[in-house]
C-alpha positions as CSV (number, residue, x, y, z in Angstrom):
1,M,36.8,-0.3,39.5
2,T,40.0,-2.5,38.9
3,I,41.2,-4.0,35.7
4,D,42.4,-7.6,35.3
5,W,45.5,-7.2,33.3
6,E,46.0,-10.9,33.4
7,W,42.7,-11.3,31.6
8,I,43.8,-8.9,28.9
9,G,47.0,-10.6,28.5
10,S,45.4,-13.9,28.0
11,H,42.8,-12.8,25.5
12,G,45.0,-10.8,23.2
13,S,44.1,-13.1,20.3
14,D,40.4,-12.7,20.8
15,L,40.8,-8.9,21.3
16,T,42.6,-8.6,18.0
17,T,40.0,-10.8,16.2
18,L,37.1,-8.6,17.6
19,T,39.0,-5.3,16.8
20,L,39.5,-6.4,13.1
21,S,35.8,-7.5,13.0
22,H,34.6,-4.3,14.3
23,L,36.6,-2.2,12.0
24,Q,35.8,-4.4,8.8
25,A,32.0,-3.8,9.6
26,A,32.4,0.0,10.1
27,L,34.5,0.6,6.9
28,T,32.5,-1.6,4.7
29,A,29.3,0.4,5.7
30,V,31.2,3.6,5.0
31,L,32.4,2.6,1.6
32,L,29.1,1.4,0.7
33,G,27.3,4.5,1.9
34,L,29.8,6.6,-0.2
35,L,29.2,4.6,-3.4
36,I,25.5,4.9,-2.9
37,S,25.4,8.7,-1.8
38,L,27.8,10.0,-4.5
39,P,25.3,9.4,-7.5
40,L,22.3,10.3,-5.4
41,A,24.1,13.5,-4.3
42,V,24.9,14.4,-8.0
43,L,21.3,13.8,-8.9
44,A,20.1,15.9,-5.9
45,H,22.4,18.5,-7.0
46,R,21.5,18.6,-10.7
47,V,17.8,18.0,-10.3
48,R,16.5,20.5,-7.6
49,A,13.0,18.9,-7.6
50,L,14.5,15.7,-6.1
51,R,16.8,17.4,-3.7
52,G,14.3,17.8,-0.9
53,F,12.9,14.4,-1.3
54,L,16.2,12.7,-1.1
55,L,17.6,14.4,1.7
56,G,14.2,14.2,3.6
57,M,14.3,10.2,2.9
58,S,17.7,10.1,4.4
59,N,16.7,12.0,7.4
60,V,13.8,9.8,7.9
61,L,15.9,6.7,7.7
62,F,18.3,8.4,10.4
63,T,15.4,8.7,12.9
64,I,14.9,4.9,13.1
65,P,16.5,3.5,16.3
66,S,19.6,1.4,15.3
67,I,18.2,-1.8,17.1
68,A,14.9,-1.5,15.1
69,V,16.8,-1.4,11.9
70,F,18.8,-4.4,12.8
71,V,15.5,-6.2,13.8
72,L,13.6,-5.2,10.8
73,L,16.4,-6.6,8.5
74,L,16.4,-10.1,10.2
75,P,13.8,-11.6,8.0
76,V,15.8,-10.4,5.1
77,S,19.3,-11.1,5.8
78,G,19.2,-13.1,9.1
79,L,21.7,-13.1,11.9
80,T,24.6,-12.3,9.6
81,R,27.3,-9.7,9.1
82,T,25.3,-8.5,6.1
83,T,22.6,-7.4,8.6
84,T,25.1,-5.3,10.4
85,V,26.6,-3.8,7.3
86,I,23.2,-2.8,5.8
87,G,22.0,-1.2,9.1
88,L,25.3,0.7,9.3
89,T,25.1,1.9,5.6
90,I,21.6,3.3,6.1
91,Y,23.1,5.5,9.0
92,T,26.1,6.7,6.9
93,L,23.6,7.9,4.1
94,V,22.2,10.9,5.9
95,V,25.8,12.2,6.7
96,L,27.4,11.4,3.3
97,L,24.5,12.4,1.1
98,R,24.0,15.7,2.8
99,N,27.8,16.7,2.9
100,T,28.3,15.6,-0.8
101,V,25.4,17.9,-1.8
102,E,26.8,20.8,0.2
103,G,30.2,20.1,-1.1
104,L,28.9,20.3,-4.9
105,D,26.8,23.4,-4.0
106,S,30.0,24.9,-2.8
107,V,31.9,24.9,-6.1
108,P,31.7,28.5,-7.6
109,Q,29.5,28.8,-10.6
110,K,32.2,30.9,-12.3
111,T,34.5,27.7,-12.1
112,K,31.9,25.6,-13.8
113,E,31.2,28.1,-16.4
114,A,34.8,28.4,-17.2
115,A,35.1,24.5,-17.6
116,K,32.2,24.7,-19.9
117,A,33.6,27.5,-21.9
118,M,36.7,25.5,-22.5
119,G,34.6,22.8,-24.1
120,T,34.7,20.4,-21.0
121,R,31.9,17.8,-21.1
122,P,29.5,17.7,-18.2
123,L,30.8,14.3,-16.9
124,R,34.5,15.3,-17.1
125,T,33.5,18.6,-15.4
126,L,32.0,16.7,-12.5
127,L,35.0,14.5,-12.2
128,T,37.9,16.8,-12.6
129,V,36.4,20.1,-11.3
130,E,33.2,19.8,-9.2
131,L,34.2,16.7,-7.1
132,P,37.9,17.8,-6.3
133,L,36.8,21.1,-5.2
134,A,33.9,19.5,-3.1
135,L,36.3,17.1,-1.5
136,P,37.0,18.8,1.7
137,V,33.3,19.0,2.6
138,I,32.9,15.5,1.5
139,M,35.7,14.1,3.4
140,A,34.3,16.0,6.5
141,G,31.2,13.9,6.0
142,V,33.3,10.8,5.6
143,R,35.0,11.2,9.0
144,I,31.7,11.9,10.7
145,A,30.3,8.7,9.0
146,T,33.3,6.6,10.0
147,V,33.4,7.5,13.5
148,M,29.6,7.2,13.9
149,S,29.9,3.7,12.1
150,I,32.7,2.6,14.6
151,S,30.5,3.5,17.6
152,L,27.3,2.0,16.2
153,V,28.8,-1.5,15.4
154,S,28.6,-2.4,19.1
155,V,24.7,-2.3,18.8
156,A,24.8,-5.2,16.4
157,T,25.6,-7.4,19.4
158,Y,21.8,-7.8,19.9
159,I,21.8,-9.8,16.6
160,G,24.8,-12.0,17.4
161,D,27.5,-9.7,15.8
162,G,28.8,-6.4,17.1
163,G,32.8,-6.7,17.0
164,L,33.9,-5.2,20.3
165,G,30.3,-4.8,21.5
166,Q,30.6,-8.5,22.5
167,L,33.0,-7.5,25.3
168,F,30.2,-5.2,26.6
169,T,27.7,-7.9,26.6
170,D,30.2,-10.4,28.3
171,G,31.3,-8.0,31.0
172,F,27.8,-7.1,31.9
173,Q,26.6,-10.5,32.0
174,R,29.3,-11.7,34.2
175,N,29.5,-8.3,36.2
176,F,33.2,-8.0,35.3
177,P,34.1,-4.7,34.2
178,T,37.5,-5.5,32.4
179,P,36.0,-6.6,29.1
180,V,33.8,-3.5,29.2
181,I,36.5,-1.0,29.8
182,V,38.7,-2.8,27.1
183,G,35.9,-2.5,24.7
184,V,35.3,1.3,25.3
185,V,39.0,2.0,25.1
186,L,39.6,-0.1,21.8
187,T,36.5,1.5,20.3
188,L,37.7,4.9,21.1
189,L,41.2,4.1,19.9
190,L,39.7,2.8,16.6
191,A,37.7,6.0,16.0
192,L,40.7,8.2,16.9
193,V,43.0,6.4,14.5
194,A,40.5,6.1,11.7
195,D,39.8,9.9,11.9
196,A,43.5,10.8,12.0
197,L,44.0,8.7,8.9
198,L,41.3,10.2,6.9
199,V,42.7,13.8,7.8
200,A,46.0,12.7,6.4
201,V,44.2,11.2,3.3
202,Q,42.4,14.5,2.7
203,R,45.6,16.6,3.1
204,L,47.1,14.3,0.4
205,L,44.0,14.6,-1.9
206,T,43.7,18.4,-1.5
207,P,47.3,19.9,-1.7
208,W,45.8,23.3,-2.7
209,T,44.3,23.7,0.6
210,R,47.6,23.4,2.5
211,T,48.8,26.1,0.2
212,R,45.9,28.4,0.9
213,T,46.6,27.9,4.6
214,R,50.3,28.8,4.4
215,K,49.5,31.9,2.3
216,A,47.0,33.0,5.0
């Protein structure tokens, strides 16, 4: 299997456009998933009766094949980027919701009781104590959801979107392997770079974990 380097050089602008489009769809879905999962996770953490229902619903949504999700959304949002983002957001929820709940559960009860004893209101305790301490677990979920979204964007090619996935379709239809190889490589690079950046962000937001590691 040979690579046509001349094709790559002549399609640099198109590859850049597809890469940015791919990244935009994936990151938008993760951001929306995070905005939706955070309040739901807090609710599941606070109201135990809802915990099983919310986590169960997210698991059910995750079992639906990605192509089926996009097809089901077509009558609502049509052949648009909105369909892609909604579909990807649904898949991020199961990871983000579960990790956020687990992160909140991992906060020591004594820490929360100490904050309460100091007169800290519940909302402030959540924002300044619970969420910061849960952040390492939440960020682990964000990393998984981001990599997963980047890999799933290509599926949206079946509805006319798909970012780098369009290279797969083009290559297969023309029996021309170069676009397929380039699409796979760029998708992998996007996932690796995004994960590395999120690790760096996590280290910046949780300096106490670095101190703990050095002491150990």
